[in-house]
CHARMM internal coordinates of N, CA and C (Angstrom, degrees):
IC EDIT
DIST 1 N 1 CA 1.4503
DIST 1 CA 1 C 1.5299
ANGL 1 N 1 CA 1 C 108.27
DIST 1 C 2 N 1.2966
ANGL 1 CA 1 C 2 N 117.08
DIHE 1 N 1 CA 1 C 2 N 133.81
DIST 2 N 2 CA 1.4624
ANGL 1 C 2 N 2 CA 121.66
DIHE 1 CA 1 C 2 N 2 CA -178.96
DIST 2 CA 2 C 1.5283
ANGL 2 N 2 CA 2 C 111.03
DIHE 1 C 2 N 2 CA 2 C -81.54
DIST 2 C 3 N 1.3171
ANGL 2 CA 2 C 3 N 115.35
DIHE 2 N 2 CA 2 C 3 N 164.71
DIST 3 N 3 CA 1.4729
ANGL 2 C 3 N 3 CA 120.39
DIHE 2 CA 2 C 3 N 3 CA 178.03
DIST 3 CA 3 C 1.5224
ANGL 3 N 3 CA 3 C 110.29
DIHE 2 C 3 N 3 CA 3 C -59.43
DIST 3 C 4 N 1.3246
ANGL 3 CA 3 C 4 N 115.93
DIHE 3 N 3 CA 3 C 4 N -40.22
DIST 4 N 4 CA 1.4645
ANGL 3 C 4 N 4 CA 120.16
DIHE 3 CA 3 C 4 N 4 CA -179.02
DIST 4 CA 4 C 1.5351
ANGL 4 N 4 CA 4 C 110.51
DIHE 3 C 4 N 4 CA 4 C -62.10
DIST 4 C 5 N 1.3277
ANGL 4 CA 4 C 5 N 116.90
DIHE 4 N 4 CA 4 C 5 N -41.80
DIST 5 N 5 CA 1.4589
ANGL 4 C 5 N 5 CA 120.60
DIHE 4 CA 4 C 5 N 5 CA 178.81
DIST 5 CA 5 C 1.5219
ANGL 5 N 5 CA 5 C 111.66
DIHE 4 C 5 N 5 CA 5 C -66.36
DIST 5 C 6 N 1.3198
ANGL 5 CA 5 C 6 N 115.65
DIHE 5 N 5 CA 5 C 6 N -39.19
DIST 6 N 6 CA 1.4683
ANGL 5 C 6 N 6 CA 119.95
DIHE 5 CA 5 C 6 N 6 CA 178.48
DIST 6 CA 6 C 1.5211
ANGL 6 N 6 CA 6 C 109.95
DIHE 5 C 6 N 6 CA 6 C -61.94
DIST 6 C 7 N 1.3218
ANGL 6 CA 6 C 7 N 116.26
DIHE 6 N 6 CA 6 C 7 N -44.64
DIST 7 N 7 CA 1.4681
ANGL 6 C 7 N 7 CA 120.50
DIHE 6 CA 6 C 7 N 7 CA 179.44
DIST 7 CA 7 C 1.5180
ANGL 7 N 7 CA 7 C 110.94
DIHE 6 C 7 N 7 CA 7 C -63.70
DIST 7 C 8 N 1.3342
ANGL 7 CA 7 C 8 N 116.83
DIHE 7 N 7 CA 7 C 8 N -44.87
DIST 8 N 8 CA 1.4697
ANGL 7 C 8 N 8 CA 120.29
DIHE 7 CA 7 C 8 N 8 CA 179.65
DIST 8 CA 8 C 1.5228
ANGL 8 N 8 CA 8 C 110.87
DIHE 7 C 8 N 8 CA 8 C -59.82
DIST 8 C 9 N 1.3287
ANGL 8 CA 8 C 9 N 117.44
DIHE 8 N 8 CA 8 C 9 N -42.18
DIST 9 N 9 CA 1.4654
ANGL 8 C 9 N 9 CA 120.80
DIHE 8 CA 8 C 9 N 9 CA 178.68
DIST 9 CA 9 C 1.5192
ANGL 9 N 9 CA 9 C 111.26
DIHE 8 C 9 N 9 CA 9 C -69.16
DIST 9 C 10 N 1.3328
ANGL 9 CA 9 C 10 N 117.15
DIHE 9 N 9 CA 9 C 10 N -38.86
DIST 10 N 10 CA 1.4632
ANGL 9 C 10 N 10 CA 120.71
DIHE 9 CA 9 C 10 N 10 CA -179.73
DIST 10 CA 10 C 1.5188
ANGL 10 N 10 CA 10 C 111.30
DIHE 9 C 10 N 10 CA 10 C -64.31
DIST 10 C 11 N 1.3205
ANGL 10 CA 10 C 11 N 117.28
DIHE 10 N 10 CA 10 C 11 N -35.22
DIST 11 N 11 CA 1.4642
ANGL 10 C 11 N 11 CA 120.62
DIHE 10 CA 10 C 11 N 11 CA -179.61
DIST 11 CA 11 C 1.5247
ANGL 11 N 11 CA 11 C 112.53
DIHE 10 C 11 N 11 CA 11 C -67.20
DIST 11 C 12 N 1.3087
ANGL 11 CA 11 C 12 N 117.44
DIHE 11 N 11 CA 11 C 12 N -17.16
DIST 12 N 12 CA 1.4620
ANGL 11 C 12 N 12 CA 121.88
DIHE 11 CA 11 C 12 N 12 CA 178.61
DIST 12 CA 12 C 1.5311
ANGL 12 N 12 CA 12 C 112.54
DIHE 11 C 12 N 12 CA 12 C -84.88
DIST 12 C 13 N 1.3081
ANGL 12 CA 12 C 13 N 117.08
DIHE 12 N 12 CA 12 C 13 N -9.29
DIST 13 N 13 CA 1.4592
ANGL 12 C 13 N 13 CA 121.80
DIHE 12 CA 12 C 13 N 13 CA -176.62
DIST 13 CA 13 C 1.5223
ANGL 13 N 13 CA 13 C 111.92
DIHE 12 C 13 N 13 CA 13 C -77.96
DIST 13 C 14 N 1.3121
ANGL 13 CA 13 C 14 N 114.68
DIHE 13 N 13 CA 13 C 14 N 164.77
DIST 14 N 14 CA 1.4631
ANGL 13 C 14 N 14 CA 120.33
DIHE 13 CA 13 C 14 N 14 CA 176.12
DIST 14 CA 14 C 1.5331
ANGL 14 N 14 CA 14 C 108.77
DIHE 13 C 14 N 14 CA 14 C -70.92
DIST 14 C 15 N 1.3315
ANGL 14 CA 14 C 15 N 117.57
DIHE 14 N 14 CA 14 C 15 N 160.40
DIST 15 N 15 CA 1.4677
ANGL 14 C 15 N 15 CA 119.73
DIHE 14 CA 14 C 15 N 15 CA 178.08
DIST 15 CA 15 C 1.5284
ANGL 15 N 15 CA 15 C 112.80
DIHE 14 C 15 N 15 CA 15 C -55.65
DIST 15 C 16 N 1.3282
ANGL 15 CA 15 C 16 N 117.35
DIHE 15 N 15 CA 15 C 16 N -38.76
DIST 16 N 16 CA 1.4623
ANGL 15 C 16 N 16 CA 120.44
DIHE 15 CA 15 C 16 N 16 CA -179.91
DIST 16 CA 16 C 1.5330
ANGL 16 N 16 CA 16 C 111.00
DIHE 15 C 16 N 16 CA 16 C -64.78
DIST 16 C 17 N 1.3380
ANGL 16 CA 16 C 17 N 116.71
DIHE 16 N 16 CA 16 C 17 N -41.75
DIST 17 N 17 CA 1.4582
ANGL 16 C 17 N 17 CA 120.31
DIHE 16 CA 16 C 17 N 17 CA 179.28
DIST 17 CA 17 C 1.5267
ANGL 17 N 17 CA 17 C 111.13
DIHE 16 C 17 N 17 CA 17 C -67.77
DIST 17 C 18 N 1.3320
ANGL 17 CA 17 C 18 N 116.21
DIHE 17 N 17 CA 17 C 18 N -38.34
DIST 18 N 18 CA 1.4684
ANGL 17 C 18 N 18 CA 120.15
DIHE 17 CA 17 C 18 N 18 CA 177.09
DIST 18 CA 18 C 1.5209
ANGL 18 N 18 CA 18 C 110.51
DIHE 17 C 18 N 18 CA 18 C -61.97
DIST 18 C 19 N 1.3331
ANGL 18 CA 18 C 19 N 115.82
DIHE 18 N 18 CA 18 C 19 N -43.68
DIST 19 N 19 CA 1.4632
ANGL 18 C 19 N 19 CA 120.74
DIHE 18 CA 18 C 19 N 19 CA 179.77
DIST 19 CA 19 C 1.5233
ANGL 19 N 19 CA 19 C 110.89
DIHE 18 C 19 N 19 CA 19 C -61.36
DIST 19 C 20 N 1.3183
ANGL 19 CA 19 C 20 N 116.80
DIHE 19 N 19 CA 19 C 20 N -41.33
DIST 20 N 20 CA 1.4581
ANGL 19 C 20 N 20 CA 121.21
DIHE 19 CA 19 C 20 N 20 CA 178.44
DIST 20 CA 20 C 1.5315
ANGL 20 N 20 CA 20 C 110.66
DIHE 19 C 20 N 20 CA 20 C -60.74
DIST 20 C 21 N 1.3175
ANGL 20 CA 20 C 21 N 116.76
DIHE 20 N 20 CA 20 C 21 N -43.29
DIST 21 N 21 CA 1.4722
ANGL 20 C 21 N 21 CA 121.15
DIHE 20 CA 20 C 21 N 21 CA 179.91
DIST 21 CA 21 C 1.5241
ANGL 21 N 21 CA 21 C 110.50
DIHE 20 C 21 N 21 CA 21 C -66.72
DIST 21 C 22 N 1.3224
ANGL 21 CA 21 C 22 N 116.65
DIHE 21 N 21 CA 21 C 22 N -47.65
DIST 22 N 22 CA 1.4643
ANGL 21 C 22 N 22 CA 120.36
DIHE 21 CA 21 C 22 N 22 CA -179.80
DIST 22 CA 22 C 1.5266
ANGL 22 N 22 CA 22 C 110.66
DIHE 21 C 22 N 22 CA 22 C -60.62
DIST 22 C 23 N 1.3124
ANGL 22 CA 22 C 23 N 116.59
DIHE 22 N 22 CA 22 C 23 N -44.59
DIST 23 N 23 CA 1.4595
ANGL 22 C 23 N 23 CA 120.74
DIHE 22 CA 22 C 23 N 23 CA 179.99
DIST 23 CA 23 C 1.5327
ANGL 23 N 23 CA 23 C 110.88
DIHE 22 C 23 N 23 CA 23 C -61.99
DIST 23 C 24 N 1.3107
ANGL 23 CA 23 C 24 N 116.72
DIHE 23 N 23 CA 23 C 24 N -42.32
DIST 24 N 24 CA 1.4686
ANGL 23 C 24 N 24 CA 120.59
DIHE 23 CA 23 C 24 N 24 CA 179.07
DIST 24 CA 24 C 1.5202
ANGL 24 N 24 CA 24 C 111.57
DIHE 23 C 24 N 24 CA 24 C -63.63
DIST 24 C 25 N 1.3129
ANGL 24 CA 24 C 25 N 116.91
DIHE 24 N 24 CA 24 C 25 N -41.80
DIST 25 N 25 CA 1.4700
ANGL 24 C 25 N 25 CA 120.67
DIHE 24 CA 24 C 25 N 25 CA 179.30
DIST 25 CA 25 C 1.5226
ANGL 25 N 25 CA 25 C 110.25
DIHE 24 C 25 N 25 CA 25 C -66.08
DIST 25 C 26 N 1.3267
ANGL 25 CA 25 C 26 N 117.36
DIHE 25 N 25 CA 25 C 26 N -44.93
DIST 26 N 26 CA 1.4648
ANGL 25 C 26 N 26 CA 120.41
DIHE 25 CA 25 C 26 N 26 CA 179.51
DIST 26 CA 26 C 1.5274
ANGL 26 N 26 CA 26 C 111.73
DIHE 25 C 26 N 26 CA 26 C -62.19
DIST 26 C 27 N 1.3192
ANGL 26 CA 26 C 27 N 116.78
DIHE 26 N 26 CA 26 C 27 N -40.67
DIST 27 N 27 CA 1.4598
ANGL 26 C 27 N 27 CA 119.71
DIHE 26 CA 26 C 27 N 27 CA 178.18
DIST 27 CA 27 C 1.5284
ANGL 27 N 27 CA 27 C 111.21
DIHE 26 C 27 N 27 CA 27 C -62.79
DIST 27 C 28 N 1.3246
ANGL 27 CA 27 C 28 N 116.26
DIHE 27 N 27 CA 27 C 28 N -37.33
DIST 28 N 28 CA 1.4683
ANGL 27 C 28 N 28 CA 118.91
DIHE 27 CA 27 C 28 N 28 CA 179.60
DIST 28 CA 28 C 1.5270
ANGL 28 N 28 CA 28 C 111.07
DIHE 27 C 28 N 28 CA 28 C -67.47
DIST 28 C 29 N 1.3254
ANGL 28 CA 28 C 29 N 117.24
DIHE 28 N 28 CA 28 C 29 N -30.12
DIST 29 N 29 CA 1.4675
ANGL 28 C 29 N 29 CA 120.78
DIHE 28 CA 28 C 29 N 29 CA 178.09
DIST 29 CA 29 C 1.5188
ANGL 29 N 29 CA 29 C 111.47
DIHE 28 C 29 N 29 CA 29 C -74.78
DIST 29 C 30 N 1.3269
ANGL 29 CA 29 C 30 N 117.20
DIHE 29 N 29 CA 29 C 30 N -26.18
DIST 30 N 30 CA 1.4607
ANGL 29 C 30 N 30 CA 121.43
DIHE 29 CA 29 C 30 N 30 CA -179.02
DIST 30 CA 30 C 1.5233
ANGL 30 N 30 CA 30 C 112.99
DIHE 29 C 30 N 30 CA 30 C -79.41
DIST 30 C 31 N 1.3193
ANGL 30 CA 30 C 31 N 117.22
DIHE 30 N 30 CA 30 C 31 N -12.20
DIST 31 N 31 CA 1.4574
ANGL 30 C 31 N 31 CA 120.13
DIHE 30 CA 30 C 31 N 31 CA -179.94
DIST 31 CA 31 C 1.5187
ANGL 31 N 31 CA 31 C 109.14
DIHE 30 C 31 N 31 CA 31 C -71.63
DIST 31 C 32 N 1.3264
ANGL 31 CA 31 C 32 N 117.49
DIHE 31 N 31 CA 31 C 32 N 121.81
DIST 32 N 32 CA 1.4589
ANGL 31 C 32 N 32 CA 119.49
DIHE 31 CA 31 C 32 N 32 CA -178.96
DIST 32 CA 32 C 1.5189
ANGL 32 N 32 CA 32 C 111.38
DIHE 31 C 32 N 32 CA 32 C -71.11
DIST 32 C 33 N 1.3079
ANGL 32 CA 32 C 33 N 114.64
DIHE 32 N 32 CA 32 C 33 N 150.90
DIST 33 N 33 CA 1.4538
ANGL 32 C 33 N 33 CA 121.09
DIHE 32 CA 32 C 33 N 33 CA 174.77
DIST 33 CA 33 C 1.5237
ANGL 33 N 33 CA 33 C 107.71
DIHE 32 C 33 N 33 CA 33 C -62.25
DIST 33 C 34 N 1.3042
ANGL 33 CA 33 C 34 N 117.08
DIHE 33 N 33 CA 33 C 34 N 127.77
DIST 34 N 34 CA 1.4573
ANGL 33 C 34 N 34 CA 120.39
DIHE 33 CA 33 C 34 N 34 CA -176.69
DIST 34 CA 34 C 1.5285
ANGL 34 N 34 CA 34 C 112.17
DIHE 33 C 34 N 34 CA 34 C -63.32
DIST 34 C 35 N 1.3075
ANGL 34 CA 34 C 35 N 117.54
DIHE 34 N 34 CA 34 C 35 N -23.36
DIST 35 N 35 CA 1.4615
ANGL 34 C 35 N 35 CA 121.37
DIHE 34 CA 34 C 35 N 35 CA 179.67
DIST 35 CA 35 C 1.5236
ANGL 35 N 35 CA 35 C 112.82
DIHE 34 C 35 N 35 CA 35 C -89.80
DIST 35 C 36 N 1.3236
ANGL 35 CA 35 C 36 N 117.11
DIHE 35 N 35 CA 35 C 36 N -9.99
DIST 36 N 36 CA 1.4537
ANGL 35 C 36 N 36 CA 121.18
DIHE 35 CA 35 C 36 N 36 CA -174.17
DIST 36 CA 36 C 1.5190
ANGL 36 N 36 CA 36 C 113.00
DIHE 35 C 36 N 36 CA 36 C -59.29
DIST 36 C 37 N 1.3142
ANGL 36 CA 36 C 37 N 117.35
DIHE 36 N 36 CA 36 C 37 N -43.48
DIST 37 N 37 CA 1.4583
ANGL 36 C 37 N 37 CA 120.38
DIHE 36 CA 36 C 37 N 37 CA -179.46
DIST 37 CA 37 C 1.5311
ANGL 37 N 37 CA 37 C 110.80
DIHE 36 C 37 N 37 CA 37 C -62.00
DIST 37 C 38 N 1.3135
ANGL 37 CA 37 C 38 N 116.49
DIHE 37 N 37 CA 37 C 38 N -41.80
DIST 38 N 38 CA 1.4668
ANGL 37 C 38 N 38 CA 121.06
DIHE 37 CA 37 C 38 N 38 CA 178.18
DIST 38 CA 38 C 1.5211
ANGL 38 N 38 CA 38 C 111.01
DIHE 37 C 38 N 38 CA 38 C -65.17
DIST 38 C 39 N 1.3163
ANGL 38 CA 38 C 39 N 116.11
DIHE 38 N 38 CA 38 C 39 N -43.47
DIST 39 N 39 CA 1.4699
ANGL 38 C 39 N 39 CA 120.92
DIHE 38 CA 38 C 39 N 39 CA -179.88
DIST 39 CA 39 C 1.5285
ANGL 39 N 39 CA 39 C 110.10
DIHE 38 C 39 N 39 CA 39 C -60.92
DIST 39 C 40 N 1.3508
ANGL 39 CA 39 C 40 N 117.29
DIHE 39 N 39 CA 39 C 40 N -46.18
DIST 40 N 40 CA 1.4627
ANGL 39 C 40 N 40 CA 120.31
DIHE 39 CA 39 C 40 N 40 CA -179.46
DIST 40 CA 40 C 1.5261
ANGL 40 N 40 CA 40 C 111.72
DIHE 39 C 40 N 40 CA 40 C -67.55
DIST 40 C 41 N 1.3130
ANGL 40 CA 40 C 41 N 117.70
DIHE 40 N 40 CA 40 C 41 N -36.33
DIST 41 N 41 CA 1.4744
ANGL 40 C 41 N 41 CA 120.36
DIHE 40 CA 40 C 41 N 41 CA 178.16
DIST 41 CA 41 C 1.5206
ANGL 41 N 41 CA 41 C 109.92
DIHE 40 C 41 N 41 CA 41 C -63.38
DIST 41 C 42 N 1.3310
ANGL 41 CA 41 C 42 N 117.26
DIHE 41 N 41 CA 41 C 42 N -43.26
DIST 42 N 42 CA 1.4635
ANGL 41 C 42 N 42 CA 120.93
DIHE 41 CA 41 C 42 N 42 CA 178.40
DIST 42 CA 42 C 1.5270
ANGL 42 N 42 CA 42 C 111.03
DIHE 41 C 42 N 42 CA 42 C -64.78
DIST 42 C 43 N 1.3298
ANGL 42 CA 42 C 43 N 116.26
DIHE 42 N 42 CA 42 C 43 N -43.01
DIST 43 N 43 CA 1.4604
ANGL 42 C 43 N 43 CA 120.55
DIHE 42 CA 42 C 43 N 43 CA -179.35
DIST 43 CA 43 C 1.5259
ANGL 43 N 43 CA 43 C 111.11
DIHE 42 C 43 N 43 CA 43 C -64.79
DIST 43 C 44 N 1.3239
ANGL 43 CA 43 C 44 N 116.96
DIHE 43 N 43 CA 43 C 44 N -43.77
DIST 44 N 44 CA 1.4699
ANGL 43 C 44 N 44 CA 119.02
DIHE 43 CA 43 C 44 N 44 CA -179.59
DIST 44 CA 44 C 1.5278
ANGL 44 N 44 CA 44 C 110.75
DIHE 43 C 44 N 44 CA 44 C -66.37
DIST 44 C 45 N 1.3254
ANGL 44 CA 44 C 45 N 117.88
DIHE 44 N 44 CA 44 C 45 N -35.94
DIST 45 N 45 CA 1.4727
ANGL 44 C 45 N 45 CA 120.68
DIHE 44 CA 44 C 45 N 45 CA 176.82
DIST 45 CA 45 C 1.5259
ANGL 45 N 45 CA 45 C 110.50
DIHE 44 C 45 N 45 CA 45 C -63.91
DIST 45 C 46 N 1.3469
ANGL 45 CA 45 C 46 N 116.63
DIHE 45 N 45 CA 45 C 46 N -41.07
DIST 46 N 46 CA 1.4832
ANGL 45 C 46 N 46 CA 120.43
DIHE 45 CA 45 C 46 N 46 CA 177.81
DIST 46 CA 46 C 1.5245
ANGL 46 N 46 CA 46 C 110.93
DIHE 45 C 46 N 46 CA 46 C -63.11
DIST 46 C 47 N 1.3346
ANGL 46 CA 46 C 47 N 115.98
DIHE 46 N 46 CA 46 C 47 N -43.56
DIST 47 N 47 CA 1.4663
ANGL 46 C 47 N 47 CA 119.75
DIHE 46 CA 46 C 47 N 47 CA -178.35
DIST 47 CA 47 C 1.5253
ANGL 47 N 47 CA 47 C 110.97
DIHE 46 C 47 N 47 CA 47 C -66.77
DIST 47 C 48 N 1.3300
ANGL 47 CA 47 C 48 N 117.47
DIHE 47 N 47 CA 47 C 48 N -41.45
DIST 48 N 48 CA 1.4605
ANGL 47 C 48 N 48 CA 120.87
DIHE 47 CA 47 C 48 N 48 CA 178.63
DIST 48 CA 48 C 1.5290
ANGL 48 N 48 CA 48 C 110.45
DIHE 47 C 48 N 48 CA 48 C -62.58
DIST 48 C 49 N 1.3205
ANGL 48 CA 48 C 49 N 116.25
DIHE 48 N 48 CA 48 C 49 N -43.94
DIST 49 N 49 CA 1.4652
ANGL 48 C 49 N 49 CA 120.82
DIHE 48 CA 48 C 49 N 49 CA 178.93
DIST 49 CA 49 C 1.5302
ANGL 49 N 49 CA 49 C 110.25
DIHE 48 C 49 N 49 CA 49 C -61.15
DIST 49 C 50 N 1.3198
ANGL 49 CA 49 C 50 N 117.74
DIHE 49 N 49 CA 49 C 50 N -45.89
DIST 50 N 50 CA 1.4615
ANGL 49 C 50 N 50 CA 121.79
DIHE 49 CA 49 C 50 N 50 CA 179.17
DIST 50 CA 50 C 1.5209
ANGL 50 N 50 CA 50 C 110.81
DIHE 49 C 50 N 50 CA 50 C -62.18
DIST 50 C 51 N 1.3379
ANGL 50 CA 50 C 51 N 117.32
DIHE 50 N 50 CA 50 C 51 N -39.42
DIST 51 N 51 CA 1.4616
ANGL 50 C 51 N 51 CA 121.05
DIHE 50 CA 50 C 51 N 51 CA 178.41
DIST 51 CA 51 C 1.5219
ANGL 51 N 51 CA 51 C 110.64
DIHE 50 C 51 N 51 CA 51 C -64.51
DIST 51 C 52 N 1.3234
ANGL 51 CA 51 C 52 N 116.26
DIHE 51 N 51 CA 51 C 52 N -46.65
DIST 52 N 52 CA 1.4633
ANGL 51 C 52 N 52 CA 120.29
DIHE 51 CA 51 C 52 N 52 CA -179.05
DIST 52 CA 52 C 1.5254
ANGL 52 N 52 CA 52 C 112.34
DIHE 51 C 52 N 52 CA 52 C -65.06
DIST 52 C 53 N 1.3195
ANGL 52 CA 52 C 53 N 117.00
DIHE 52 N 52 CA 52 C 53 N -29.83
DIST 53 N 53 CA 1.4605
ANGL 52 C 53 N 53 CA 121.46
DIHE 52 CA 52 C 53 N 53 CA 178.90
DIST 53 CA 53 C 1.5276
ANGL 53 N 53 CA 53 C 112.47
DIHE 52 C 53 N 53 CA 53 C -85.54
DIST 53 C 54 N 1.3347
ANGL 53 CA 53 C 54 N 116.62
DIHE 53 N 53 CA 53 C 54 N -0.80
DIST 54 N 54 CA 1.4542
ANGL 53 C 54 N 54 CA 120.86
DIHE 53 CA 53 C 54 N 54 CA 178.05
DIST 54 CA 54 C 1.5201
ANGL 54 N 54 CA 54 C 113.90
DIHE 53 C 54 N 54 CA 54 C 78.86
DIST 54 C 55 N 1.3111
ANGL 54 CA 54 C 55 N 117.18
DIHE 54 N 54 CA 54 C 55 N 12.81
DIST 55 N 55 CA 1.4697
ANGL 54 C 55 N 55 CA 120.89
DIHE 54 CA 54 C 55 N 55 CA -179.83
DIST 55 CA 55 C 1.5295
ANGL 55 N 55 CA 55 C 111.68
DIHE 54 C 55 N 55 CA 55 C -78.27
DIST 55 C 56 N 1.3227
ANGL 55 CA 55 C 56 N 116.12
DIHE 55 N 55 CA 55 C 56 N -25.62
DIST 56 N 56 CA 1.4625
ANGL 55 C 56 N 56 CA 120.87
DIHE 55 CA 55 C 56 N 56 CA 175.19
DIST 56 CA 56 C 1.5215
ANGL 56 N 56 CA 56 C 107.83
DIHE 55 C 56 N 56 CA 56 C -134.46
DIST 56 C 57 N 1.3260
ANGL 56 CA 56 C 57 N 115.48
DIHE 56 N 56 CA 56 C 57 N 156.13
DIST 57 N 57 CA 1.4599
ANGL 56 C 57 N 57 CA 120.40
DIHE 56 CA 56 C 57 N 57 CA 179.71
DIST 57 CA 57 C 1.5177
ANGL 57 N 57 CA 57 C 109.32
DIHE 56 C 57 N 57 CA 57 C -116.00
DIST 57 C 58 N 1.3106
ANGL 57 CA 57 C 58 N 114.79
DIHE 57 N 57 CA 57 C 58 N 151.27
DIST 58 N 58 CA 1.4524
ANGL 57 C 58 N 58 CA 120.53
DIHE 57 CA 57 C 58 N 58 CA 175.86
DIST 58 CA 58 C 1.5154
ANGL 58 N 58 CA 58 C 110.75
DIHE 57 C 58 N 58 CA 58 C -82.30
DIST 58 C 59 N 1.3053
ANGL 58 CA 58 C 59 N 115.10
DIHE 58 N 58 CA 58 C 59 N 165.60
DIST 59 N 59 CA 1.4582
ANGL 58 C 59 N 59 CA 121.63
DIHE 58 CA 58 C 59 N 59 CA 176.59
DIST 59 CA 59 C 1.5196
ANGL 59 N 59 CA 59 C 107.08
DIHE 58 C 59 N 59 CA 59 C -115.49
DIST 59 C 60 N 1.3415
ANGL 59 CA 59 C 60 N 117.87
DIHE 59 N 59 CA 59 C 60 N 124.09
DIST 60 N 60 CA 1.4674
ANGL 59 C 60 N 60 CA 119.43
DIHE 59 CA 59 C 60 N 60 CA 177.86
DIST 60 CA 60 C 1.5288
ANGL 60 N 60 CA 60 C 110.93
DIHE 59 C 60 N 60 CA 60 C -58.19
DIST 60 C 61 N 1.3073
ANGL 60 CA 60 C 61 N 115.88
DIHE 60 N 60 CA 60 C 61 N 142.28
DIST 61 N 61 CA 1.4600
ANGL 60 C 61 N 61 CA 121.37
DIHE 60 CA 60 C 61 N 61 CA -176.40
DIST 61 CA 61 C 1.5221
ANGL 61 N 61 CA 61 C 112.20
DIHE 60 C 61 N 61 CA 61 C -53.79
DIST 61 C 62 N 1.3213
ANGL 61 CA 61 C 62 N 117.01
DIHE 61 N 61 CA 61 C 62 N -41.90
DIST 62 N 62 CA 1.4678
ANGL 61 C 62 N 62 CA 119.74
DIHE 61 CA 61 C 62 N 62 CA -176.57
DIST 62 CA 62 C 1.5192
ANGL 62 N 62 CA 62 C 112.94
DIHE 61 C 62 N 62 CA 62 C -71.60
DIST 62 C 63 N 1.3367
ANGL 62 CA 62 C 63 N 117.77
DIHE 62 N 62 CA 62 C 63 N -7.93
DIST 63 N 63 CA 1.4667
ANGL 62 C 63 N 63 CA 120.96
DIHE 62 CA 62 C 63 N 63 CA 176.33
DIST 63 CA 63 C 1.5233
ANGL 63 N 63 CA 63 C 112.64
DIHE 62 C 63 N 63 CA 63 C -98.25
DIST 63 C 64 N 1.3277
ANGL 63 CA 63 C 64 N 116.93
DIHE 63 N 63 CA 63 C 64 N -4.68
DIST 64 N 64 CA 1.4651
ANGL 63 C 64 N 64 CA 119.80
DIHE 63 CA 63 C 64 N 64 CA 179.30
DIST 64 CA 64 C 1.5029
ANGL 64 N 64 CA 64 C 110.10
DIHE 63 C 64 N 64 CA 64 C -70.52
DIST 64 C 65 N 1.3060
ANGL 64 CA 64 C 65 N 115.01
DIHE 64 N 64 CA 64 C 65 N 141.80
DIST 65 N 65 CA 1.4735
ANGL 64 C 65 N 65 CA 121.17
DIHE 64 CA 64 C 65 N 65 CA -179.80
DIST 65 CA 65 C 1.5090
ANGL 65 N 65 CA 65 C 108.12
DIHE 64 C 65 N 65 CA 65 C -109.36
DIST 65 C 66 N 1.3417
ANGL 65 CA 65 C 66 N 115.98
DIHE 65 N 65 CA 65 C 66 N 98.08
DIST 66 N 66 CA 1.4525
ANGL 65 C 66 N 66 CA 120.33
DIHE 65 CA 65 C 66 N 66 CA 179.83
DIST 66 CA 66 C 1.5208
ANGL 66 N 66 CA 66 C 108.90
DIHE 65 C 66 N 66 CA 66 C -85.74
DIST 66 C 67 N 1.2891
ANGL 66 CA 66 C 67 N 115.06
DIHE 66 N 66 CA 66 C 67 N 135.31
DIST 67 N 67 CA 1.4723
ANGL 66 C 67 N 67 CA 120.21
DIHE 66 CA 66 C 67 N 67 CA -179.72
DIST 67 CA 67 C 1.5017
ANGL 67 N 67 CA 67 C 110.08
DIHE 66 C 67 N 67 CA 67 C -92.91
END
COOR INIT
IC SEED 1 N 1 CA 1 C
IC BUILD
């Protein structure tokens, strides 16, 4: 079944059924990638090592430009 067909069928549902589907989809999007924590831990370790070795420099907080 294509996305278009799924949407067409979903639009025929009652408001309560639509809400159930939307809520289920949103909850599935909120689930973090199980590998994300590992990926960030590895990346932060690489950045810390590079900083300590002088390969990269930090930026003082008062020089950060927040948008």
